[in-house]
N, C-alpha and C positions, 0 to 999 in steps of 0.2 A: 424432538424437532428443535433445531437452533434457532436464535433469534433471527438470524437472516432469512431462513426459510419461512418463519412465521410472518415476517414483514413483505415478502414478496407479493406483488399485485398481479394478477393475471391480466394479459392484454390480448387484443385480437385485431387482425388486419380487416380490410374492408369486405373480404369473403367470408368473415366469422371464423378463420382459422386462427388457432392459438399460436402466439408469438412467445419468445423468451419473456418471462416475467420481469418487472422491474420493481425496485425499491421505490417508496414514496420519495418525493423531492426533499424532505427534512432529513433523510438518512443518507449519509454519505458513505460510499464503499472505499475506504482509504487502502491503496496499495503503497506501502512505504519500503524504500530501501533501507538496508541496514549499514553497511560499510560506508563511511563518510556522510552519513545522514543521521543516524542515532548514536554513533559513535565514530571514532576515528577510522580512517580508511585502512582496512587490514586486507592485503590481497590473499587470494587462495593458496598461493605459494608460501605463505607463512602462517599455516593455520594454529601454530602454537600460539600466537598472538591473541586469537580469537578468544581464548579463555580469560585473558588478564585485561583486555581493553575495556576501560570504564565507559559507561553510557554518557551521552550529553544529559545533564540533569533536566534541561528544559523540554528534551525530547520525551523523556520518561513521564514527565508531569502532563504534558499536553496530550500525548497519545493515550494515556490512562484516562484522561478526563473525556476524549473523544469516545473512547470505549464505554465509559460510564454513561455518557449521553446517549448511547444507543447505537453509534455508528459501527460500521464493520470495519475491523483492523485486520489487514493481511500484510505480512511481511513479505516481501518479494525481492529475493537476493541472488547475486551471481554466485554465491557459494554453492559448491557442488553437494550432490546427495551425500557424498562421504562426509560432509561437514554438517549434516542435519542434527545429529545427537548433541554436538558441542554447542550449536547455535540454539538448540531448544534449551539445553541446560543453561546458557547465559541468559537468555531471555527470562527464564524462570528465576534464576538467581537475583536478577535486578529487578523483578517484579513487573515486567512488561505484561500488560493484558492485550490479548489478541485472539483472534478467531482461526487464521490460517497461516501457514507458513509455505511459501512457494519457493523451490530451489531452482537452480540453474537459469537464472535470467540471462540473457545473452550479454557478454561483457563488452566494454568498449564506449558505452554512452551513445550520444547522438541518436537517442530513441525518437521513433516517429510511430505512434500507435494509430491504427486504422480500425475502427470499430463501429458496428451499427447503434451503439447505445452512445450516449452523451459521455465524453472523456474530457477531464480537466486536468491539466498538468501544472505543477508548482515545483519549480526548481528550488531545491534547499540551498541556501547561501550562509549557513553558519548558526542560525538560531531558529528554534521552534518558537512560534508566537500564534496568536489567533490568526485566523485567515481574514483577508480583507478582499473586496472586490475592486478590481482595477480593469481599465479598458486597455487591451493589448492587440497588436497585430498578429494574426495566426495564419497558417497555411490551410486551405480548404480545397476540396475537389471543385472543378469548375463544371457547373451544371447546365451551362448554356449551350 
């Protein structure tokens, strides 16, 4: 059983029916893009560059620290399934610690995630640092 499964806590609705389990609040479930986030942006149309692009040093340091702190690390990339092996080799070569690798994220950006669980989004703007809490305007469903 992996760390993620051991950390999941069962939850129930008002009728006592099981719902999807959740992680405790102190454990984050990080979904991290690869191209343009942990290394320079390499498009799928130029896969030969995926072997040689160096990682951003601050990304390697911070992500591995998050992993060591017990957070769940999943790389979520627009690279296609045919790029899985080269991507896994690259992550291993540079020493990234992670739990999962999800391929085929839709391309084009402008993501809007809708989920029944809490979702927090952080736009990468050039440097990995510790996360800080700030108040920001967000779009929500109108429940009135």
